[in-house]
SEDOGU-924147 format. One record per atom (N, C-alpha, C, CB): y, x, z. Coordinates in steps of 0.02 Angstrom, whole numbers, plus 50000, padded with zeros to 5 digits. Glycine has a CB too. Example, Ala and Ser with C-alpha at 12.3 -4.5 7.8 and 13.67 -1.06 7.14 Angstrom:
497165066050390;497755061550390;498355066050390;497765056550452;498885064250354;499475068450357;500025064550394;499705070450286;
END
This chain:
579904555753452;579404561153462;579254564353395;578744558353494;579364570953390;579224574553329;578474575953323;579624581253326;578204574653264;577484575753254;577354580853199;577144569153236;577884583853172;577804588653118;577504595153143;578474590053084;577164598553097;576864605053114;577274610553081;576114605353093;577484615453122;577894621053098;577494627453099;578534621653139;577634631853052;577354638653051;577924643553061;576964640052984;577864647653114;578394652653128;578094659553120;578694651653200;578394663453074;578144670253060;578674675153086;578014671352983;578484678853137;578954683553171;578554689153203;579384679853225;578754695553188;578374701153216;578594703053286;578434707053171;579174700553309;579404701953377;579114696653424;580194702053381;578654698653469;578314693653511;578794690053558;577774697053552;579334693353581;579794690153628;580174684653593;580294695453658;580444686153533;580804681153495;580334675453475;581134684253432;579734677453453;579254672353432;579094667653489;578614675653405;578974670453549;578814666353607;579384661553624;578654670853668;580004663953621;580574659753638;580644653853590;581224663953638;580574655253524;580654649853475;580074644853480;580694652753404;579474647553488;578894643153493;578944638653554;578244647253496;579154641553610;579214637553672;579734632053664;579414642153731;580314633853635;580844628953628;580634623253581;581484632353601;580364624853523;580184619753475;579604615453500;580004622853407;579164618453540;578614614553569;578864609253617;578114619253604;579384611053656;579674606253703;579984600253667;580204609553747;580154601253604;580444595753564;579904591353533;580894598553510;579264593253543;578714589253518;578384591753455;578954582453506;578634597353428;578324600053367;577664603553383;578804604853332;577224603653334;576604607553340;576744614153304;575984603753308;576614619853339;576794626353312;576184630553295;577224630053362;576194633253234;575734638553214;576144644953212;575384637053145;575854650653230;576254656853232;575854662653204;576474658353303;576244667353174;575944673353144;576394679253158;575834672353068;576074685253164;576454691253181;576624695353120;576054695553230;576344693953061;576534697553001;576484692852941;576074703852990;576764695152884;576814690852825;576144688952796;577204694252773;575664693552795;575014692052766;574654686752807;574584698352761;574674687552874;574364682552917;574694675752909;574394684852991;575364675852902;575734669552894;575524665852831;576474670952893;575454669552776;575254666252713;574544663552718;575304671152655;574094667352752;573404664952760;573384658552800;572974670352794;573784658252855;573804652152896;574074646352855;574234653252959;574604647652817;574904642252777;574404639652726;575544644752742;574054644152693;573584642052641;572974638452670;573364647952601;572774640252730;572174637252760;572324630852799;571834642252805;572894630752833;573044625152878;573634620952856;573164627652947;574074623952816;574664620252793;575184619552848;574454613452769;575784617452828;576324616452876;576854611952843;576644623252898;577214608152885;577744603852859;578374607752846;577884598152908;578464613352881;579034617752870;578844624752894;579674615052907;579154629752864;579014636752881;579654640252902;578674640552821;579634643652959;580184647952982;579934655152978;580404646053056;580314659452945;580074666252937;580634671352941;579714666952871;580464677052970;580914682852971;580904685952901;580714688053026;581404690252886;581404693752823;581014700352826;582114695052800;581164704252877;580854710752884;580194710052923;581324715752920;579634709752886;578984708652915;578494713952891;578714701652899;577994715652931;577474720252908;577044717052854;577034722452967;576784721252809;576284719452757;576584715152701;575714715552790;576884709452716;577214705252665;577884703052694;576774699052645;578444704352659;579094702552688;579264695152676;579644706952658;579814693052707;580004686052707;580164683352638;580574685052751;580494687352595;580654684952528;580024683852487;581114689852492;579524688052496;578884687052461;578524680752486;578434693252471;578574679752552;578284673552580;578634667452551;578354673452657;579304667752549;579694662252521;579494660852448;580454663752526;579444666252409;579274665452338;578574662452330;579314672252303;578094664852371;577414662352366;577374654952385;576944666452411;577704653052439;577674646052461;578004641352411;578014645252530;578554643552382;578894639352333;578484638352270;579584642352316;578084643452253;577644642852195;577044638352209;577404649652173;576784638852271;576184635152288;576324628252315;575794639052339;576884627352349;577044620852380;577804619852377;576784620452453;578074618052319;578794617852309;579174613352358;578944615552240;578834608152385;579184603452429;579204605652501;578854596752424;578854611052519;578864613352589;579494617352602;578234617752604;579904615152649;580534618752664;580394625252701;581014614252705;580754630452681;580704637052714;581384638952742;580444642552664;581404640452806;582024642452839;581974649852858;582164638052903;582464653752836;582474660952853;582804661752921;582854665052798;582454665352966;582724666953033;582704674553039;582304663353092;583284677953029;583284685253026;583934688153053;583174687452954;583864694053082;584464697553107;584584704053071;584394698853181;584174705653020;584224712152987;584374711552913;583584715952997;584434705452888;584564704652817;585284705752799;584354697752796;585414707152736;586084708052710;586324701752677;586124713952661;586954701852657;587214696052620;586834695152555;587964696852605;586644700752524;586254700152463;585574696952476;586154707152432;585274698652534;584634695452552;584714687852560;584364698452617;585274685952592;585394678752603;585484675152537;586014677752647;585874678252491;585984675152425;585334674652387;586494679252385;584924679952389;584284679952354;583814674652383;583964686852358;583824673952451;583394668952483;583584661952461;583444669652559;584234660552457;584454653952436;584254652652364;585224653252444;584324657752321;584134656952251;583384655652244;584324663152211;582984658652289;582264657552287;582064650752315;581914663052325;582534647252347;582384640552370;582374639652445;581744638452344;582644644552483;582674643752556;583114637852574;582924650252590;582894634052624;583274628152645;583884630352687;582834623352686;583804635252730;584354637452773;584244644752792;584404633052837;584764647752818;584744654852839;585074655252907;585094659652786;584674656852958;584934657253026;584864664553050;584544652453075;585414667153077;585414674253098;585204674953171;586114677253088;584864680553183;584674682353252;585184687353278;583944685353255;585264687553343;584944683153392;585214676053389;585034685953463;584764671353403;584964664353401;585304662653467;584344659653388;585964661853465;586334660653526;586294653353547;587064662653518;586184648853499;586134641753515;585524638853479;586794637853495;584994637453516;584374634953486;584474628153451;583824634253539;585024624653468;585164618253436;585264619153361;585774614953468;585524625253341;585614626553270;584944626553233;585974633353259;584444629553266;583774629753236;583474622653234;583314634453277;583574619053289;583324612153290;583644607953236;583454608853358;584294608653226;584654604853175;584394606653105;585404606253180;584294613253093;584064615453027;583364612553012;584044623053024;582924612753061;582244610053051;582264602553040;581794611753112;582664598953080;582704591653073;582944589653004;583174588753126;583484592952981;583764591252916;583274593152859;584434594852905;582934598652867;582454600752816;581884595652810;582164607752832;581634593352867;581084588452866;581324581752839;580794587652936;581944579852856;582214573552830;582274573852754;582894571952863;582524579552730;582594580352657;581914580152623;582964586952641;581424583552653;580754583452624;580474576452621;580284588052665;580584572652676;580344565752677;580664561552622;580484562452746;581324562652612;581674558952559;581424560952490;582424560152564;581304567452480;581044569852416;580374566752402;581004577552415;579934566752452;579264564052441;579274556452430;578824565652501;579724553052466;579794545852456;580054544452385;580274542852508;580524548552363;580784547852296;580234549052244;581364552552284;579804554052257;579254555552211;578754549652209;578884561952233;578624546852268;578174541052270;578464535252231;578024539052342;579124534152240;579454528652206;579464529952130;580164527752233;579584536252111;579594537952041;578904536852010;579814545252031;578384538852048;577704537852023;577554530352016;577184541152070;577794526452066;577694519252063;578044516352001;577964515952127;578664518651988;579024516251930;578674518151865;579734519051930;578414524351862;578044526451803;577424522151791;577844533851808;577074520551847;576484516251841;576674509251819;576104516051907;577244506851846;577474500151827;577664499951753;578064498051870;577994505351730;578174505751659;577554505651616;578594512051645;577044509651636;576414509651598;576094502851598;575934514951627;576094499551658;575784492951665;576154487851622;575784490751738;576824487851626;577214482951588;577164484351513;577954483051610;577134490751495;577054492551425;576384489951399;577104500151415;575854490951439;575194488451420;575204480851413;574664490751471;575544477451461;575584470151458;575964468051396;575924467451521;576494471851379;576884470251318;576454470951257;577504474651313;576054476451254;575614477451197;575094471851193;575264484251202;574844469751251;574364464251252;574684457751228;574064463251323;575304456651251;575664450651230;575784450751155;576334450051267;575944456751129;576054457351057;575404456051019;576324464251039;574844458451048;574194457151016;574044449651016;573624461051052;574184446451073;574064439251077;574514435451028;574184436651149;575144437851022;575594434650974;575334435550903;576304437550981;575074441550889;574794442750823;574194438250810;574594450150815;573774437450863;573194432950857;573434425850843;572764433150921;573954423650878;574224416950868;574494416150797;574764415450918;574854421150772;575124420850704;574554420550653;575574426850691;574044424750664;573474424750619;573114418050621;572994430450637;573034415350682;572694408950690;573064403450652;572624407050764;573724403450659;574114398450623;574064399150548;574834398750644;574014405550526;573974406750454;573334404250423;574044414050442;572774404850460;572134402750431;571944395650450;571584407550454;572294392750499;572094386050524;572114380750469;572554384050581;572634381050427;572704375850375;572094375850329;573344376950335;571924381750302;571354382050256;570704380550292;571324389050224;570634383050353;570014381950389;569924374550406;569994386050454;570464371250425;570414364150440;570274360050378;571054361750473;570514362250320;570344358750258;569594359250244;570734361650199;569304365150257;568584365950248;568204361250295;568374373350261;568424361050358;568104356750407;568194349350389;568384358050477;568774347750359;568884340750339;568354338550289;569594339950309;568194342950242;567684341250193;566994340650226;567654346450137;566834345350271;566184345150306;566114338750346;566114351250352;566624337150386;566594331150429;566614324750386;567174331150480;567024324850334;567084318850293;566434317050258;567624319850241;566124322050227;565484320650193;564924319250243;565294326550148;564954322250302;564464320750354;564514313450375;564544325350415;565134311050384;565234304050402;564974299350349;565984302750415;565124300950286;564894296750232;564134296650228;565184299050165;563824302550237;563094302950235;562784299050293;562864310250237;563084299650352;562824296050411;562864288450402;563194298150474;563414286250371;563484279050360;562964276450310;564184277550333;562714280950267;562224278850218;561504279050244;562274283250157;561414282450302;560744282950332;560704278050390;560594290250357;560274273150386;560254267850436;559644268250482;560274261150403;559204272950470;558614273350513;558694279250561;557964274150471;558204280250603;558224285750651;557814291650626;557964283450719;557904293350563;557514298650532;557764305550553;557544298050455;557384310650536;557574317550549;558214319250511;557014322350529;558304316250452;558904317450412;559524315250451;558864313650346;559484309450483;560064307050521;560204311750580;559944299850545;559684314050613;559764318650668;560084325250645;559094320050702;559864327650587;560134333850560;560874333050541;559734336150499;561034327450511;561734326150493;562174325650554;561784319750451;561904322650607;562284322050669;562424328950699;561904317750720;561934333650693;562044340450716;562584343950676;561384344350713;562584342750610;563114345650568;563794343050589;562984343850493;563834336450602;564474333550623;564694336250691;564404325850626;564214336850737;564374339350804;564644346550800;563754339150850;564314350750760;564544357650753;565234357850720;564044361650711;565344353350671;566004353050638;566544351050687;565984348150581;566404346250730;566894344150780;567034349550830;566654337950817;566514353450848;566624359150893;567084364250861;565944362350913;566964365550797;567384370250760;568104367750756;567104371550690;568174361250744;568844358150742;569204359050809;568804350750723;568844357550863;569144358150929;569304365350947;568684355050981;568874369950923;568994377050938;569624379550903;568394381250917;569734377450841;570344379150806;570954376450843;570334376550733;570884370250866;571424367250905;571554371150969;571274360150922;571024373551000;571104377351062;571454384051049;570414378551094;571274387350994;571594393750977;572334392650963;571254396950915;572494387250927;573194385850913;573584383950976;573244380250862;573264380151020;573584378351083;573704384651125;573144373351123;573234389351124;573304395551161;573884399651133;572654399751158;573944399951066;574474403851036;575164400751048;574364404550961;575174394051058;575814390651072;575924389651146;575834383951036;575454392051187;575494391451260;575574384151281;576074395551287;575244379651246;575264372551264;574604370651298;575384368151202;574624365051332;574044362851370;573544359151326;574264358451428;572914360651337;572384356751304;572314350151341;571714360751303;572074345151305;571954338651336;571304338851375;571944333051283;571334337451439;570744337451481;570664330451512;570784342951536;570044328451520;569914321951548;569244322251585;569904316351493;569104317351628;568474317551668;567864316951623;568474311851720;567434321951626;566824321751585;566234324351627;566894326151521;565644322251608;565034325251635;564884331451593;564424320151635;564904337251625;564834343351586;564104345351575;565194349051621;563634341751606;562924343351595;562734343151521;562484338451634;562924337851484;562734337651412;563044343351372;562934331051381;563674345151388;564004350551351;563654357151362;564744351051372;563424358351424;563074364551440;562394364651404;562964365251517;562034359151405;561384358751371;561464359851296;561054351951384;561984356851268;562094357551196;562254364751177;562674352951173;562674368051217;562844374951204;562234379551209;563384377351253;561814378251259;561204382351266;560714381151209;560864380651333;560704374951184;560264373551127;560484377451065;560264366051111;561144377651053;561404381450996;561294388951007;562144380050986;561374391251068;561314398351083;560594400751076;561564399751154;560124396551096;559414398451094;559204400651024;558984392651118;559474397250973;559284398950904;559524405750883;559554393650857;560054408350916;560334414850896;560074420650938;561084414550900;559694419250990;559434424551033;558744426851009;559394422251106;558604433251015;557934435650995;557404433051043;557914443350994;556784432751019;556244430151060;556094434651119;555614429251018;556354440751120;556244445351177;556644443151238;556444452451158;557134438651228;557524435951284;557244429251304;558284435451264;557004428751366;556754422451393;557324418651424;556184423651445;557414412451404;557944408251430;557654403151479;558324404651373;557874403451541;557664398651591;558264394351611;557364402151654;558164387851615;558724383451631;558524378651687;558944379451570;559014376951726;558934371951779;559584367951782;558764375251848;559634363051736;560244359151729;560144352251760;560444358551655;560574350551808;560514344151841;560724338451794;560944343951906;560634332351815;560804326451774;561174321251815;560174323451742;561574323251863;561904318551907;562524315351876;562104321951970;562864311051914;563454307351888;564104311251896;563504300651924;564084317251924;564704320951939;565114322351876;564534327451975;565774321751883;566234323051827;566724328551846;566604316651806;566964332051795;567454337351803;568034336051755;567124344351789;568634337351778;569214336751735;569214342851688;569884336351776;568994341751626;568874347451582;568934345451509;568194350451595;568864350451467;568834349551394;568134351651372;569394353751357;567774347451337;567084349251317;567044355651278;566784343651276;567534356951235;567524363151196;567604369251240;568074362951142;568014368651292;568104374351337;567464375651377;568704373051385;567114370351398;566474371351432;565984374751385;566194364551456;565974372451324;565544375451272;565714382851265;565634371851204;566364384451264;566584391351255;566384395651315;567344391651245;566424392951375;566224396651435;565494398651430;566344392451498;565064393851413;564344395351409;564204400551355;563944388951393;564504399751297;564374404351242;564614411451260;564734402051179;565194412051292;565454418651310;565024422051363;566174418151334;564854418351416;564464421251471;563764423251447;564424416451529;563454418851410;562764420151388;562734425651335;562444413751361;563234425851292;563264431251243;563364437951277;563824430051192;563774437851329;563894443951368;563234446351400;564434442751422;562854441551427;562204443351457;561724445951405;561904437151492;561724442851346;561284445151292;561434452451274;561364440751230;562074454151268;562264461051252;562024465951305;563014461651243;561984463651368;561754467951422;561004468951421;561974465151489;560644464551384;559904464951383;559624466651315;559614458351406;560054467751264;559794468151196;559374474451183;560364468051148;559424479451227;559024485551217;558304484651241;559344491351252;558184479251277;557504478251304;557374470751314;557414482151372;556774469151338;556634462251354;557024460251416;555864461151366;557144453751422;557524451551480;557474444151491;558234453551474;557764441951547;557764434851565;558494432551575;557344433551629;558674427151541;559324423951550;559204417451588;559674422651482;559494417051647;559384411251690;560044407451699;559104413451760;560054401151678;560664397051683;560504390851725;560924394951612;560904389851776;560804383951819;561474380451830;560484385951887;561454373851838;562044369851849;561864364051894;562354367451782;562234363251948;562084357751994;562634356952046;561424358852029;562624351252081;563144349952131;563054353952195;563164342552147;563614355952224;563624359252289;564224356652328;563634367152282;564214357652393;564784355852435;565044362052469;564584350452487;565684363252461;566004369052493;566274366852560;566574372052448;566014369952612;566224368352680;566844372352698;565654369752731;567214370052749;567794373952772;567584381052792;568144370452830;567994386052775;567824392952790;567914394352864;568264397852748;567424397452894;567464399352964;567424406952970;566904396053005;567534409453030;567504416653042;566824419353026;567694418353114;566304415253035;565624417553024;565444418052950;565144412953059;565854415052906;565694415152835;565714422352810;566174410652795;565254424052767;565254430752740;565814431552689;564574432252707;565994437852676;566574439452635;566504436552565;566674446952631;565904436552536;565794434052469;565994426752464;565064434952448;565864422852516;566044415752515;566794414852523;565664412052570;567104419052565;567824418452574;568194420252510;568054422852631;567904424952471;568244427452412;568314422152358;567884433452385;567914416852363;567964411552311;568614407752318;567364406752317;568904407552377;569554404452388;569554397252362;570104408452353;569064393252383;569004386352362;569174381652419;568304384952336;569494376152401;569614370952450;568954367452466;570144365852425;568864365152527;568254361552544;568174355252501;568254359552618;567554353652483;567444347752443;566854348552396;568064345952404;566734343452353;566174343752306;566334347852243;565964336552286;565854351652221;565934355852161;565304355652120;566124363152181;565364357652057;564784359252016;564744366852011;564824355851945;564164369452027;564074376752026;563664378651964;563714379252091;563974382851923;563644385551863;563484392951876;564084384651799;562854394751870;562654401751880;562324404351816;562164402351941;562554409951793;562264413251734;562024420151757;562774413751674;561374421151756;561074427351783;560664430751729;560644425751845;560714437351725;560314441051677;559984447051711;560744443451618;559494449851677;559134455751702;559334461951662;558364454651699;559954462151641;560194467551598;560374473851634;560784465251561;560794477851602;560954484551627;561394484651688;561274488551573;561734479051704;562164478951762;562804482851751;561794481651822;563204483351805;563864486651799;564014490751861;564414481551788;564394496151851;564674499851907;565264495851935;564904507051884;565454497351997;566004493852029;566654494751990;566094496352101;566774500751963;567404502051928;567454497751865;567444509551909;566884496251833;566884491751775;566954484551797;566234492651734;566594482651850;566594475751874;567304473551895;566114474951933;567704478351920;568374476651942;568844475151884;568654482451983;568634476751823;569094475951766;568844471051712;569224482651734;568264468151723;567954464251668;568364458151648;567264462151688;568794455551692;569194449751674;569864451651644;569294445351734;570004458151637;570634460351606;570614459151531;570754467851621;571164456551502;571174455551429;571084462151392;571834452251407;570684462051339;570554467651295;570154473351327;571194470351269;569894472351388;569464477551418;568744476251396;569524477651496;568434481251368;567744480551346;567384487251351;567704477751274;566744486951365;566324492951366;565894493351303;565884493051429;565974488351259;565574488251198;565854493151147;565554481151169;565424494951100;565634499351046;566144495651002;565034501651004;566544499650965;567034496750921;566704492150870;567444502250885;566984486250862;566704481450815;566204476650846;566384485050760;566024477750910;565534473450942;565824469150998;564974477550971;566484469451006;566794465251057;567544466651061;566474466451126;567924461351078;568654461951082;568904462751153;568984455951050;568484461251202;568704461451271;569074455151292;569154467351282;569044449851252;569404443651268;568954438251298;569724440951206;568294438751287;567844433351308;567884431651381;567144435251291;567774436551425;567784435151497;568474433551521;567504441051535;568984436551489;569674434851508;569824427551495;570174439351470;569594425051438;569694417951421;569314413551470;569464416551348;568694415351486;568294411451535;568654411151602;567594414551543;568894416951624;569254417251689;569864412651687;569474424451705;570244412851631;570844408651626;570674401251628;571214410251563;570154399251593;569954392151592;569764389751662;569364390951543;569344393651696;569104391751762;569684391151811;568584396851789;570154395851809;570724395651854;571164389551840;571134402051848;571244387751775;571634381851758;571294375451783;571744381451683;570644375651792;570274369951820;570314369751896;569554370151797;570684374451927;570694375152000;570004376852027;570964368752033;569624380451987;568954382552008;568944389852027;568454381251953;568344392752026;568274399652047;567714402952006;568114400152123;567794409351993;567274413151959;567194419851995;567444414251884;566574421452013;566424427852045;565854431252008;566244426852120;565804437752016;565284441551983;564974446452032;565554445251921;564324447052030;563964452052070;563504455852023;563564448652128;563484462452032;563094466551986;562944473352017;563454467351920;562394476151996;562204482952015;561924486351953;561674482952074;562054492751944;561784496251886;561024495651883;561984503651889;560774493851825;560054493051811;559744487251848;559694499451829;560154482951880;559874477351919;560134470551896;560034478351993;560474470351839;560704463951813;561364461651841;560184458851826;561594455951815;562254453251833;562204445751843;562784454951779;562574443151891;562604435951903;563334433651905;562234434051969;563494428651864;564154425351866;564064418651900;564464424551795;564504417051947;564504410651981;565174407251968;564364411352057;565144401151942;565744397351928;565724390751966;565824396051851;566284388851995;566324382652034;566864378252003;566484384152109;566674372051983;567134367251954;567224361452003;566874364751885;567854359852021;567954354252068;567754347552036;568684353952090;567384343552073;567174336952050;567754332052059;566544334452089;567854327652011;568394322752014;568124315652019;568854323351951;568514311252050;568324304152055;568654300052000;568524301352123;569084303151959;569444299451907;568954296851855;569974303951874;569124291251825;568694288151775;568824291351707;568824280451771;568294292551670;568354295451604;568374290151550;567774300251591;568434292151487;568434287251432;567764283551429;568564290651364;567814277051422;567204273051425;566794273351360;567374265751439;567144274451303;566784274751239;567044280551198;566874268151200;566594283551160;566804288651112;566994285151048;566244293951100;567324288851002;567534285650939;566944283250898;567954290550898;566374286650905;565784284650866;565484278050890;565244290050869;565664276050952;565404269850979;565814263750958;565374270251055;566414265050931;566864259550913;566724257350841;567604261650922;566664250850828;566554248450759;567124250650713;566474240750757;566964252150651;567464254350603;567954248750586;567124256850539;568594250450588;569114245550567;569164245650491;569804247250600;569164239750461;569164239450388;569774235650363;568524236150363;569874236050297;570424232450266;570334232250191;571094235650284;570804228850156;570764228350083;571424230050050;570534221450062;571884233350086;572534235050058;572484240650007;573014237050114;573054241849972;573074246849919;573384253249947;573484244149857;573024258749939;573234265149969;573344270349914;572704267550019;573914273849919;574054279549876;573894285849917;574804279549850;573404289749895;573184295749931;573384301949891;572414295549942;573714306849926;573954312949893;573714319049932;574744312949888;573324323249898;573084329549929;572964334549873;572444328449971;573264340449878;573214345349824;572514348549820;573724350849834;572104347649873;571424350149870;570984344749839;571164352149942;570724345949779;570324340649745;569734338149786;570074343249678;569394342749822;568814340649862;569024335949917;568464346849892;569604337149948;569834332750002;570094326149974;570394336250043;570384326549914;570614320349883;570014315749868;570994321749818;569464318849847;568854315049831;568554312049894;568344319349794;568464316249947;568144313750007;568594308550042;567984319550056;569254309650040;569704304750070;569674298050033;570424307450069;569644298349967;569594292249927;568944288549942;569634293849853;568394292249948;567744289149961;567724285850031;567184294249955;568014289250081;568024286350148;568444279950149;568304291350199;569024280050117;569454274150117;569124268350079;570134275850086;568804269950024;568454264749986;567874261850027;568204267449919;567534266150064;566984263750107;567254258850159;566624269650142;567884260050181;568194255550230;568474249250199;568744259250267;568424248750131;568634242550097;569294242950062;568664237150146;569644248450066;570304248950036;570264250549961;570724254350072;570774248649925;570844250349855;571264256749851;571184244449813;570994261949822;571294268549827;571464271449759;570834273349864;572064274249754;572264278349697;572434285249725;572884275149658;572084290349700;572184297049728;572484301749677;571524299849754;572894306449701;573194311749660;573124318349696;573934310149645;573024323749656;573044330449684;573724333749671;572484334749655;574164330349635;574844332849621;575354328249652;574954333549544;575774330649698;576284326349728;576804323949678;576634329949786;576944328049627;577434326049576;577154320149535;577594332049529;576514320649516;576204315149479;576174308849522;575494317149455;576034309649587;576004303849632;576684300449636;575764305949702;577224304449640;577894301649644;578074297849581;578404307249657;577884300649524;578014297149460;577644290449457;577814301549401;577024290449479;576634284249478;576934279049524;575904285549497;577174281249581;577474276549630;578124273749602;577594279949698;578544277949573;579174275649546;579054270549490;579594281549520;578504271449454;578364266849399;578154259949424;577804269749354;577844259749484;577614253249511;577634253549587;576884251549486;578214253449619;578274254349691;577954248749732;578994254849710;577854242849703;577564237449741;576804237049735;577874230849719;576514242049701;575794241949692;575414245249750;575614245449627;575794247749800;575474251349855;575704248649922;575614258949849;575234247649967;575394245350034;575464251150084;574854240550059;575194257050067;575194262750113;575124269150072;574614262150165;575464274450096;575384281050067;575134285950120;576064283550037;574614289650102;574344294950145;574434301550107;573584293650165;574804306150135;574944312450099;574834318550143;575654312450074;574604323850111;574544330350143;575244333250150;574064335250102;575324338250192;575984341350201;576084347450156;576074343450274;575624352250158;575714358450121;575434357750051;575384364350158;575894356750003;575684355849933;576184359249887;575624348249915;575954361849830;576414364949781;576844359649747;576024368949729;577464361449735;577914356749701;578324352749750;577524352049657;578004349149795;578344345149846;577944345449911;578434337749822;578274346849966;577954346150031;577854338850046;578364349650087;577404337350091;577284330350109;577904326950135;576734329950160;578294330450176;578914327450204;579424326250148;579214332050258;579444330850098;579904329850042;579684323949999;579944336349999;579034323349988;578774317649951;578934311149987;578014318249941;578864311150054;579004305150093;579744303150086;578834306250167;580194308050087;580904306550079;581044303150012;581324313050085;580734305849958;580824302849892;580544295749889;580494307249838;579964294749919;579644288149918;580064283049957;578944288449949;580334285050014;580724280450055;581394278750024;580834283450124;581644283149981;582264281449945;582134275749896;582544287649907;581534275449869;581354270049822;581194263749861;580754272149778;580824264549918;580604258649956;580624260450030;579884256449934;581184259150064;581294261250133;580774258750183;581964259150155;580464253050170;579994250150219;579274252450208;580014242650215;579164257150163;578484259350145;578154262950204;578504263950084;577564260650225;577194264350277;576904270850249;576624259950307;577044276450282;576804282950259;576454286550317;577394287350232;575874289350303;575504293450351;575484300550325;574774290650363;575704305350366;575704312350347;575124315950381;576374315750366;574744319850341;574184323750368;574324331150359;573524321750334;574064335250405;574164342450398;573604346150433;574844344550427;573364351550400;572874355950432;573204359950486;572554360450381;573824362250474;574214365750525;574884367550494;573854372150551;575424366650532;576084368950512;576494370250574;576444363850465;576724376450583;577114378250641;577814375150638;577164385750649;578024372750579;578694370050571;578714362450583;578954371550501;578134359450591;578104352150600;577984350350673;577564349150557;578264344850693;578094341850758;578064334350747;578624343750814;577684331050790;577614323750783;578294320250787;577144321050839;578734322850830;579384319750839;579804320250775;579754322950897;579804326250744;580184327050682;579924322550626;580174334250659;579274322050622;578964317850570;579154310550579;578204318650571;579104308050640;579264301050653;580014299650643;579054299050724;580434304550661;581154303750651;581324303250577;581534309450683;580904306150534;581034305950461;580814299350430;580664311750427;580564294750470;580364288250444;579634287650427;580754286650383;579254292950439;578524292850427;578204289250487;578234300050418;577724284850473;577454280650526;576954284250572;577104274750495;576574289150545;576074292550586;575974299650561;575394288650585;575784303950608;575644310950592;574944312550617;576184315750624;574494314350572;573804315650589;573624322950574;573324310950551;573234325850619;573004332750610;572324332850579;573004336550677;572234336850527;571584337850496;571164342450540;571644340750424;570504341750537;570124337050497;570054330350532;569424339850481;570034324950493;569964318250520;569254315750510;570474313350487;568984312350560;568354308950550;568484302150520;567964308350618;567974298950495;568064292350465;568304287250517;567414289950432;568084288250580;568304283650634;569044284450648;567894284950698;569284290750652;570004291950663;570404289050606;570144299450671;570184290250545;570544287750486;570574280150487;570214290250421;570014277050502;569994269750504;570474266850555;569284267250518;570484269850615;570904267350669;571644268150651;570754271050735;571844274050627;572544275450614;572814271450555;572644282950602;572414270950502;572644267050444;572744259750463;572134267650386;572274256850500;572334249850520;572934248950567;571684247450555;573054253850610;573614253350657;574274253350620;573584259250707;574364257950572;574984258350535;575104252050493;574994264550490;574574249750460;574644243650420;574804237550463;574004242450380;574504237150521;574634231550566;575354231550590;574154231650626;575604237450605;576304238050627;576774235750571;576474245250648;576594237450508;576994235350451;577004227750443;576744238550388;576434224550458;576394217350453;576834213950505;575664215050460;576884217050565;577284214150618;578024214450602;577154217750684;578224219850566;578924220450547;579104215050497;579054227450517;
END
């Protein structure tokens, strides 16, 4: 059944009636006009899928109609139906873009039907090709944008790797001296509490650097069953100090036994990103930031469930629901649909990268959870996050709960950063070891060659002038093949634990190290040496 609409312009009523009657029987919808001006008016007001027109018409002739239609609607096929035109008229019509030229009288209407059918088929193909071309252009733009984003992420990863070594060295000093200070404070004074906060912040910074590096290398972060209530409370405590007093913070954090397979630093990052985003939405005026966290049970979805609940796409079961609500400026739908896109931001230049919510979305999805947002302009915004509860058992003790492992062996410590050499020496001496430290790997090698049996263990940094840690280890092992060596590094993209161990080095540790990590690893390596 034909559903196309045709416009037939013909001043002879008998011919017009015959063509209209025939094409109507074929299922076409026909518009008709008796002169050129009327035909153009009908076309412009009502449109047509194809136009059939005589050449010799009152007021406006067929070639003018053809020229006008091709200028205004190039894809609309025009078929000339004329008995008075010349060969020159036919040639001119074809040059102007006529699809076909049929002469009157029309002895076989099938010729007209064939011409219309083929014209409409060609038009359909042209339009389909245009749609496909537009789709390809959009895909090219989309893939190009994704490539640019990937290049930006790669640049971020390269930059992160470049600064990680120096930044981790700074953190190593902060954590090292914090540990030493905490060991010297034995009461429950405010000083001890303050030092513990310094250490906690340092560990968060250490974990955040590790997270950035893991992101740049597309590797998985270590996740384990944890109660996320303390991590949320801690993040809110840190955030409260940075918010103006015009922002009221309300919290409703549960204290149940529920655990989530997660990384504490990632939970911390989620809270900081969401709450900072809310703060930016309220910074022009007073506002309320409301954060709640508690257990919920997701029931099987039924037909009666509202669309908002279905959109969470969660499996039935127990979850922890985190809600972050603000009374800020809110968002239009067009903005809300894009807020999780990488690098999309409505903030002024220099006030946001557009990565915060994208990172939050990625973390939640990797947890097999869900994140939804609801917002109205001038009515605030609410983020709802659902984390699946796990029955798996988490670590029973933290490193701070384990007694320090001690020893009295002789350690050669090498680090080109004098501050780290000093703090490393002090930590090892506190653990009972006899330590000789060097900030020059060449000087350390000379001292070892002079008395290779004076040392039970060597701990060396990797990135040092003169000799890399791995090069120093090779020289040391040539003198004494059974020497236990521990290699430390703030960051190196060229190193892997497997390569280090294959080179004969006993352990590979990432900076910054806490005194507990150092104690455990040193005792482990020395014990393995004793067994050999």
